[in-house]
C-alpha positions in Angstrom: -0.1 0.0 0.0 1.3 3.2 -0.8 1.6 5.8 1.7 0.4 9.3 1.2 2.6 12.0 2.3 0.7 15.0 3.1 2.9 18.1 2.6 1.7 20.9 4.7 1.7 24.1 2.8 3.5 26.9 4.4 1.0 29.7 4.8 1.9 33.2 3.7 1.8 35.7 0.8 3.4 35.1 -2.5 5.7 37.9 -3.9 2.9 38.7 -6.6 0.3 39.3 -3.9 2.6 41.4 -1.9 3.5 43.6 -5.0 -0.2 44.1 -5.8 -1.1 44.9 -2.3 1.7 47.5 -1.8 1.0 49.1 -5.2 -2.8 49.5 -4.2 -2.0 51.0 -0.8 0.6 53.5 -2.6 -2.1 54.4 -5.1 -4.6 55.1 -2.4 -2.1 57.1 -0.3 -1.4 59.2 -3.4 -5.1 60.0 -4.0 -5.8 60.9 -0.4 -2.5 63.1 -0.2 -3.4 64.7 -3.7 -7.2 65.4 -2.6 -5.9 66.9 0.7 -3.4 69.2 -0.9 -5.8 70.6 -3.5 -8.4 71.1 -0.6 -5.8 73.1 1.4 -4.9 75.1 -1.6 -8.6 76.0 -2.4 -9.2 76.8 1.2 -6.2 79.1 1.1 -7.3 80.9 -2.0 -10.8 81.1 -0.9 -9.7 82.5 2.5 -7.8 85.5 0.8 -10.8 86.2 -1.5 -12.9 86.3 1.5 -10.9 88.7 3.4 -11.2 91.1 0.3 -14.9 90.4 -0.2 -15.5 91.1 3.5 -13.6 94.1 3.6 -15.5 95.6 0.5 -19.2 94.6 1.7 -18.5 95.9 5.3 -17.1 99.2 4.0 -20.0 99.7 1.5 -22.6 98.8 4.0 -20.9 101.3 6.5 -20.9 104.0 3.6 -24.6 103.3 2.8 -25.6 103.7 6.5 -23.8 107.1 6.7 -25.3 108.2 3.5 -28.9 107.2 4.8 -28.3 109.2 7.9 -27.0 112.3 6.1 -28.8 115.5 6.4 -28.7 119.2 5.2 -26.5 121.4 7.4 -25.3 124.9 6.7 -21.6 124.9 6.3 -21.2 121.4 5.1 -22.2 120.7 1.6 -22.9 117.3 -0.1 -20.1 117.1 -2.8 -19.5 114.2 -5.0 -17.1 113.3 -7.9 -16.6 110.2 -9.9 -14.1 109.0 -7.2 -15.0 110.5 -4.1 -18.0 111.8 -1.9 -18.3 113.9 1.1 -21.4 114.7 3.1 -22.7 116.0 6.4 -23.6 113.3 9.1 -23.2 112.5 12.7 -19.6 111.3 13.5 -18.1 109.7 16.4 -15.5 111.9 18.0 -14.6 109.9 21.1 -12.8 107.1 19.3 -13.2 103.4 19.6 -12.0 102.8 23.1 -14.5 105.3 24.8 -18.0 105.7 24.9 -19.5 107.2 21.7 -19.7 111.0 21.4 -21.8 111.9 18.5 -21.2 115.2 16.8 -22.2 116.9 13.4 -19.3 116.6 11.0 -18.2 115.7 7.6 -17.5 112.3 6.2 -15.4 111.9 3.1 -14.8 108.6 1.1 -12.3 108.8 -1.7 -10.1 106.7 -4.0 -6.4 107.1 -4.2 -5.5 105.6 -7.6 -1.9 105.8 -7.3 -2.1 103.5 -3.9 -5.0 101.6 -5.2 -6.8 102.3 -1.9 -10.2 103.3 -0.9 -10.1 105.6 2.2 -12.5 107.4 4.6 -12.0 110.6 6.6 -14.2 112.0 9.3 -14.0 115.6 10.4 -16.1 117.1 13.3 -17.6 120.5 12.7 -14.8 122.2 14.6 -12.3 120.3 12.5 -13.6 121.9 9.4 -12.2 125.2 10.6 -8.8 124.0 11.3 -5.9 124.1 8.9 -4.9 120.4 9.3 -7.0 117.5 7.9 -7.4 114.5 10.2 -5.7 111.3 9.0 -7.8 109.4 6.3 -8.1 105.7 7.2 -7.6 103.0 4.5 -10.7 100.8 4.4 -10.3 98.8 1.2 -6.7 97.9 -0.5 -6.3 96.4 -3.9 -8.9 98.6 -5.5 -8.5 98.9 -9.3 -11.4 101.4 -10.1 -14.1 103.4 -8.4 -17.1 105.0 -10.0 -19.7 106.9 -8.0 -22.7 108.2 -9.8 -25.6 110.3 -8.5 -29.3 109.9 -9.2 -31.5 112.9 -9.6 -34.8 114.3 -11.2 -34.3 116.3 -14.3 -37.1 119.0 -14.0 -36.5 120.1 -17.6 -36.8 116.7 -19.2 -39.1 115.4 -16.4 -37.0 112.2 -16.1 -34.8 110.6 -13.5 -31.1 110.3 -14.6 -27.6 109.5 -13.3 -24.6 111.9 -13.5 -21.1 111.5 -12.6 -20.6 114.5 -10.2 -22.8 116.4 -7.5 -22.1 120.0 -6.8 -25.8 121.1 -6.0 -25.3 123.4 -2.9 -29.1 123.3 -2.3 -30.2 119.7 -2.6 -29.0 116.3 -2.1 -29.1 113.6 -4.8 -31.9 111.0 -4.6 -29.5 108.2 -4.7 -25.8 107.1 -5.1 -24.4 104.2 -6.9 -20.9 103.0 -6.1 -19.1 100.7 -8.5 -16.1 99.4 -7.0 -13.5 97.0 -8.8 -10.8 95.0 -6.8 -8.0 93.1 -8.2 -6.6 90.1 -5.9 -4.6 87.4 -7.3 -5.0 88.3 -10.7 -8.9 87.9 -10.2 -11.1 91.0 -10.8 -14.2 91.3 -8.9 -16.9 94.1 -9.4 -19.0 95.3 -6.5 -22.0 97.5 -7.0 -24.0 99.3 -4.1 -27.0 101.6 -4.7 -28.2 103.9 -1.9 -31.4 105.8 -2.0 -31.3 108.8 0.1 -34.7 109.7 2.3 
């Protein structure tokens, strides 16, 4: 009778199985890594864009609020050009750290095309009679272009129109449209805010 010799098979992985498994793990690791790196790059780019966008939206909202609270006041005219606007309103003369102290004053917003900055200056009524202007605060950087237009009723043509400047000493415009263009990371963004005055 023949004896059967059972060979016990050594349990383990063959070289081919190890190579296939290793290559799959490496491919999955590369896919996860590249997804993570791209996500971080998009998040970083979005964060930079959001800073400029938030800066613009906050400044335009503040400008709109101040325009709506403007009023006629002798000695302070409402003046407007294509790149700047100034008007009478209440200004806080106490500063940020102290309790607000509101006084009648003039607020000016203007665009410095050399620096690419949209700035704000506030002056109390007393400051208007001094020789030295208060320092302007830069509100928005990376500004490419600014255009301010003024809405009014043309009594002659009996129509509503927009114009590029405002110099009527007796009256305020009915509305103000601000078109601001920023350039960050080679990406141009245009923001438009229209404010109707009461």
